[in-house]
Z-matrix of the N, CA and C atoms (Angstrom, degrees):
N
C 1 1.412
C 2 1.451 1 108.05
N 3 1.391 2 115.72 1 137.86
C 4 1.487 3 117.74 2 -178.54
C 5 1.504 4 108.93 3 -85.21
N 6 1.286 5 110.95 4 151.79
C 7 1.540 6 119.45 5 176.34
C 8 1.507 7 110.58 6 -88.61
N 9 1.296 8 118.77 7 112.11
C 10 1.365 9 122.56 8 -173.34
C 11 1.529 10 110.44 9 -123.11
N 12 1.429 11 111.42 10 131.20
C 13 1.458 12 116.31 11 -179.25
C 14 1.485 13 104.27 12 -122.30
N 15 1.349 14 119.21 13 141.64
C 16 1.488 15 120.87 14 172.31
C 17 1.476 16 108.79 15 -122.35
N 18 1.284 17 121.04 16 124.77
C 19 1.541 18 125.69 17 176.30
C 20 1.488 19 103.59 18 -97.01
N 21 1.309 20 121.20 19 124.38
C 22 1.406 21 124.08 20 -165.66
C 23 1.546 22 108.73 21 -148.93
N 24 1.329 23 117.30 22 169.86
C 25 1.529 24 124.93 23 174.39
C 26 1.535 25 98.91 24 -127.71
N 27 1.335 26 112.51 25 153.47
C 28 1.515 27 122.67 26 174.34
C 29 1.591 28 117.78 27 -52.98
N 30 1.332 29 107.98 28 -35.02
C 31 1.560 30 115.32 29 -172.90
C 32 1.460 31 115.16 30 -94.48
N 33 1.301 32 114.89 31 -1.79
C 34 1.552 33 122.53 32 -171.45
C 35 1.578 34 109.22 33 -79.64
N 36 1.378 35 114.14 34 110.99
C 37 1.471 36 120.47 35 179.70
C 38 1.676 37 109.99 36 -58.49
N 39 1.389 38 113.89 37 -45.54
C 40 1.338 39 118.28 38 -177.31
C 41 1.628 40 112.86 39 -69.20
N 42 1.224 41 115.81 40 -25.81
C 43 1.475 42 120.32 41 169.68
C 44 1.437 43 112.26 42 -62.21
N 45 1.378 44 114.11 43 -50.18
C 46 1.547 45 117.85 44 -177.46
C 47 1.578 46 109.24 45 -65.56
N 48 1.350 47 116.88 46 -34.52
C 49 1.447 48 117.99 47 174.84
C 50 1.481 49 112.29 48 -58.50
N 51 1.387 50 116.70 49 -43.59
C 52 1.424 51 126.40 50 -174.27
C 53 1.562 52 108.76 51 -61.88
N 54 1.421 53 112.46 52 -50.73
C 55 1.449 54 121.61 53 173.15
C 56 1.460 55 116.21 54 -55.43
N 57 1.309 56 120.64 55 -44.52
C 58 1.313 57 125.50 56 179.35
C 59 1.557 58 108.18 57 -66.43
N 60 1.193 59 118.05 58 -43.25
C 61 1.639 60 122.77 59 174.03
C 62 1.535 61 103.61 60 -53.62
N 63 1.294 62 124.60 61 -56.02
C 64 1.378 63 125.15 62 -176.49
C 65 1.479 64 111.90 63 -56.72
N 66 1.321 65 118.39 64 -46.88
C 67 1.444 66 125.62 65 175.02
C 68 1.583 67 113.42 66 -51.80
N 69 1.324 68 108.84 67 -52.44
C 70 1.555 69 116.34 68 -178.52
C 71 1.412 70 113.26 69 -57.16
N 72 1.318 71 116.10 70 -30.03
C 73 1.510 72 122.39 71 -179.94
C 74 1.547 73 116.48 72 -103.95
N 75 1.357 74 110.62 73 14.33
C 76 1.525 75 116.62 74 179.10
C 77 1.565 76 110.62 75 55.15
N 78 1.228 77 120.41 76 37.19
C 79 1.527 78 121.60 77 179.89
C 80 1.467 79 109.92 78 -97.21
N 81 1.339 80 118.18 79 119.82
C 82 1.422 81 123.55 80 177.54
C 83 1.552 82 111.07 81 -71.28
N 84 1.323 83 114.22 82 140.44
C 85 1.498 84 114.08 83 178.16
C 86 1.515 85 106.26 84 -152.50
N 87 1.322 86 114.34 85 161.37
C 88 1.501 87 124.85 86 175.55
C 89 1.483 88 110.09 87 -100.47
N 90 1.256 89 122.61 88 123.94
C 91 1.474 90 121.61 89 176.76
C 92 1.484 91 112.64 90 -98.98
N 93 1.218 92 120.46 91 139.99
C 94 1.512 93 129.22 92 177.71
C 95 1.565 94 104.73 93 -118.17
N 96 1.212 95 122.84 94 113.57
C 97 1.504 96 124.32 95 166.73
C 98 1.428 97 114.30 96 -83.84
N 99 1.397 98 117.39 97 99.70
C 100 1.407 99 126.01 98 -171.62
C 101 1.467 100 108.58 99 -74.67
N 102 1.316 101 122.40 100 -9.69
C 103 1.444 102 122.71 101 173.43
C 104 1.420 103 115.90 102 -76.18
N 105 1.281 104 111.88 103 -17.24
C 106 1.631 105 120.10 104 178.41
C 107 1.388 106 116.40 105 -121.34
N 108 1.334 107 118.73 106 -19.86
C 109 1.507 108 123.69 107 -171.80
C 110 1.481 109 111.31 108 -111.72
N 111 1.297 110 114.38 109 94.05
C 112 1.486 111 122.20 110 -172.64
C 113 1.544 112 111.01 111 -59.18
N 114 1.396 113 117.43 112 -35.96
C 115 1.453 114 118.82 113 179.35
C 116 1.482 115 112.34 114 -72.16
N 117 1.306 116 121.22 115 -31.18
C 118 1.436 117 126.64 116 -178.41
C 119 1.619 118 100.11 117 -74.66
N 120 1.320 119 118.24 118 -42.71
C 121 1.566 120 113.76 119 -178.39
C 122 1.433 121 111.45 120 -63.71
N 123 1.328 122 120.96 121 -34.55
C 124 1.475 123 122.54 122 175.31
C 125 1.485 124 113.49 123 -64.02
N 126 1.405 125 109.59 124 -44.44
C 127 1.453 126 111.81 125 178.87
C 128 1.551 127 113.78 126 -63.67
N 129 1.259 128 117.81 127 -36.29
C 130 1.502 129 122.55 128 175.54
C 131 1.524 130 112.56 129 -67.11
N 132 1.305 131 118.26 130 -43.04
C 133 1.425 132 119.85 131 166.65
C 134 1.419 133 117.53 132 -54.18
N 135 1.246 134 115.62 133 -51.80
C 136 1.501 135 118.10 134 -179.70
C 137 1.523 136 110.18 135 -58.65
N 138 1.330 137 123.22 136 -39.13
C 139 1.445 138 125.05 137 168.34
C 140 1.403 139 121.94 138 -57.90
N 141 1.376 140 114.41 139 -40.76
C 142 1.447 141 118.90 140 -170.50
C 143 1.502 142 113.24 141 -118.16
N 144 1.206 143 117.74 142 -19.81
C 145 1.459 144 123.73 143 -171.59
C 146 1.528 145 115.47 144 56.78
N 147 1.351 146 116.02 145 41.37
C 148 1.416 147 125.35 146 173.91
C 149 1.483 148 111.26 147 -158.90
N 150 1.338 149 114.39 148 -177.57
C 151 1.538 150 112.97 149 -172.69
C 152 1.554 151 106.90 150 -121.04
N 153 1.309 152 124.02 151 2.89
C 154 1.360 153 125.69 152 178.07
C 155 1.497 154 115.93 153 -64.85
N 156 1.350 155 118.38 154 137.65
C 157 1.436 156 121.53 155 172.47
C 158 1.487 157 116.46 156 -124.09
N 159 1.237 158 126.36 157 152.84
C 160 1.576 159 117.41 158 15.83
C 161 1.480 160 108.82 159 -87.38
N 162 1.290 161 112.63 160 161.15
C 163 1.516 162 123.90 161 166.36
C 164 1.457 163 106.64 162 -117.69
N 165 1.327 164 115.52 163 125.44
C 166 1.409 165 122.60 164 -177.35
C 167 1.484 166 111.51 165 -119.34
N 168 1.296 167 110.36 166 125.13
C 169 1.604 168 114.27 167 -175.14
C 170 1.498 169 103.83 168 -117.23
N 171 1.397 170 113.23 169 112.88
C 172 1.432 171 123.13 170 174.06
C 173 1.444 172 114.22 171 -109.17
N 174 1.446 173 114.06 172 96.96
C 175 1.427 174 119.38 173 -175.01
C 176 1.540 175 115.33 174 52.43
N 177 1.337 176 114.08 175 38.87
C 178 1.467 177 119.22 176 174.75
C 179 1.566 178 110.00 177 92.89
N 180 1.312 179 123.31 178 -11.85
C 181 1.377 180 127.39 179 170.68
C 182 1.524 181 110.06 180 -83.61
N 183 1.341 182 114.86 181 114.77
C 184 1.493 183 118.77 182 -169.97
C 185 1.478 184 109.73 183 -102.26
N 186 1.424 185 112.46 184 130.49
C 187 1.564 186 117.74 185 177.45
C 188 1.558 187 102.65 186 -119.83
N 189 1.396 188 113.87 187 133.61
C 190 1.518 189 122.54 188 170.72
C 191 1.459 190 105.75 189 -98.59
N 192 1.313 191 118.64 190 124.37
C 193 1.435 192 119.99 191 176.95
C 194 1.550 193 111.24 192 92.09
N 195 1.297 194 122.91 193 170.36
C 196 1.349 195 121.26 194 176.87
C 197 1.523 196 110.11 195 -107.94
N 198 1.362 197 108.37 196 115.30
C 199 1.469 198 118.09 197 -177.13
C 200 1.622 199 102.27 198 -123.24
N 201 1.356 200 110.92 199 98.47
C 202 1.490 201 114.33 200 -175.11
C 203 1.643 202 113.97 201 -53.99
N 204 1.391 203 115.11 202 -48.44
C 205 1.330 204 117.38 203 -177.15
C 206 1.533 205 114.80 204 -58.71
N 207 1.307 206 117.45 205 -42.23
C 208 1.431 207 124.37 206 177.84
C 209 1.579 208 112.71 207 -61.10
N 210 1.432 209 110.31 208 -45.37
C 211 1.438 210 113.01 209 176.58
C 212 1.487 211 119.58 210 -67.30
N 213 1.407 212 113.57 211 -26.69
C 214 1.399 213 120.14 212 178.17
C 215 1.497 214 112.22 213 -64.71
N 216 1.498 215 113.91 214 -41.54
C 217 1.349 216 121.75 215 175.30
C 218 1.482 217 111.97 216 -64.65
N 219 1.317 218 119.82 217 -42.95
C 220 1.496 219 123.94 218 -171.75
C 221 1.402 220 108.44 219 -69.47
N 222 1.337 221 119.52 220 -35.30
C 223 1.525 222 121.66 221 -173.56
C 224 1.579 223 111.01 222 -100.24
N 225 1.261 224 115.94 223 -10.47
C 226 1.529 225 123.00 224 -177.71
C 227 1.479 226 113.65 225 69.60
N 228 1.273 227 118.41 226 50.25
C 229 1.517 228 120.43 227 172.73
C 230 1.507 229 104.20 228 -136.18
N 231 1.374 230 113.54 229 165.56
C 232 1.467 231 126.66 230 -179.29
C 233 1.497 232 111.55 231 -125.25
């Protein structure tokens, strides 16, 4: 199983879409709310050098934003 982290905020529509995508495909992930968690926000900024969410880390491959087709490839679902 892949190690997946999503850095998100509660009001982000694309974050919600990404989480729904993972749920639909029964993919486990760890969520980090960067609006409340300063350490997670710093970690996200260090990975991407920006503040945009969602940031999705799939075994070290980082995606900024919700790109369904790229995530499907990365986690092996359709």
